[in-house]
Residue, then its C-alpha position, 0 to 999 in steps of 0.5 A: m638866831s644862835p649858832g647850830p650845835e654842829s659848830l661846837g665840835g670844831r670849836m672844841e678841837d680849836f680849844w683843845a689845840a690851845l690847851e695842848n700847847a698851854d696857849e692861854r691867850r688863844a684859849v681865852d680868845q676861842v671862848t670869847e669869840a664863841l660867846d661873841r658869836g652867840f653861843a650860850p655860855e653854858d654850852v661853851l663851858l660844857e661842850i667846849i671847855a669840859p670835853a677838852q679838859r677830859r681829853v687832857g686826863v685821857r692823854w695823861a693816862e696814855n702817857r702822851l702828856t706829862v704831869a707838868q703839861e697836864h697841870a699847865a693845860t688845866a690852868v689854861s682851862d680854869r682861865a678860860v672858865t673865868a673868861v666865860a664867867d666875866h663875859p657880858a653874856a654870862q651876867v645873870p641875876a640871882r633869883l633862885g636861892r643860895t648854894v655853896v659849892a665846895c671840894a671835899d677836904g684834901e680834894w684839889h681837882t677844882l675844875p669840875a666843881r667850878l663848872v658846876a658853880e658857873v652853871l648854877r650861876l647861869r641858871g640864876w643861883q647865888v653861888d658861894f664857890l669855896g674851892a679846893h680842899v675845904s675842911t669840915r671845920q671851915l665849911v660848917p661855920h660858913l653854912h651857919s653864917t650864910g644859910p644856903d639852900a644846899v651844899a654841892l660837895s665835889c669828890s673826884l677821888p674815892v680816897r676822899l670818901p671818909v672825909a667826904h662822909t664827915a662833911v656830909t654828916a656835918c652839913r646835914a647836922a647843920g640842917v643843910p641838904v647835900l648834893a654830891g657829885g664827882a667821880g669819887f662818889g662811884p658809878d651812879g653815885r652809889y657811895a653818895r647814897l651810902l654816905g647819906a647825901d640827900a641827892w647826887a648828880g652826875s653832871a653840871r646840868g644834872a646838878a642844876e636840874r636837881l637843885a631846881a627841883g628842890i632838895a628838902p632840908p634834913s628832917e632829923l640828925p644824921p646817924t654816926a659813921e658807925e651807925a650808917l656803916p656798921h662794918l666800920a666797927d672792925r676798924e680795919h680801915a683805920l688799922v690799915d691807914e695807921a700801918r701805911g708808913r710801915l707797910v710802904d717801907e716793907v714793900m720798898a725793901v722787898l721790891p728791889e730784890r725782885f726788880p733789880q732795876l729799882r736799885e738804880y732809882a734815885g731821888p725823884q724816881w724813888e720818891y715817886t715810887v713811894e708816893d705810888l705805894h701810899r696811893v695803893v694803900e689809900y685806895l685800900v682804906a677807901a674800899l674798906y671804908v665803903d666795904d666795896p672790894g670793887l673800888f680797890e679792884g678797879f683802882t688796881a686795874w687802872t694802875g696796871r693800864i697806866m704802868t703799861a702805858r709808861s712801859l713800867p713792870v706791871d708784875a711789880l704791882s702784883t708783888v706789892l699786892e702780895a706783900m700787902a696781903d701778907a701784912f694784913r692776914e689778920l684783917p680779913r676784909a683787907 
């Protein structure tokens, strides 16, 4: 008889304590003990490791974890996933077919994709997990050489949507259907459908169920980006992206006049500010690509909350947006 589900919450809290302290040995001991006591490997992955890792992101957003602590905790979670995958209870023979799991080009958040890969293995799939930052030119030859039943493409950040679209189109042109997943594809997977993915799943279990139900191979060549998204004809997303460096320089020249404290920034502080401005423009490019102002509005609202949590001047964000609006007055969608 396996343990009751009520025990999972307590074990998640114990695992979280290990993450919070970057205690790899304790974290691995927690998941190994859970498996030894009869908890299902899939439950350990999705009800102990996954919720604890989500808490890492929440605590970072609340400014209760530093970037270094967030990275350390994520590394511990990844090691715990490996411990689950290597455990005797997780050794399941492949019987359903072959699936490729990959992160979109430029996407470095691998843990969500890896959880999907491990759940698929536990459900009986042979899985090729290609990891982070998989370019289309790397992905397509692998599809031709292995002939998988489907590609599970992960995109955690909307800024990767243009390259994710390229990957979706190339996979479908190679005759392999695409199951999209990850927060970058938007609420309810709205951008996955827009970009031509054959299916979308909002969770690892959902991905396994969708693949088990079967996804038919593409019956025709996919449309080009301009055919699928006619608004791209105005090239606004490309023009904004091309102007990004100049725009960031212009905004950085204006900000110290309104916020004198920025004049004290030096070294890393100044570099971090420049990186943040580049990210603002990247989200604008993504919003233009899918023609959804809400994507950009959601990002700026989230940025405001992050700045508030860090006691940063939220008014600086308004100044940045005003400068951007002025620079793009000739681009109506921008």
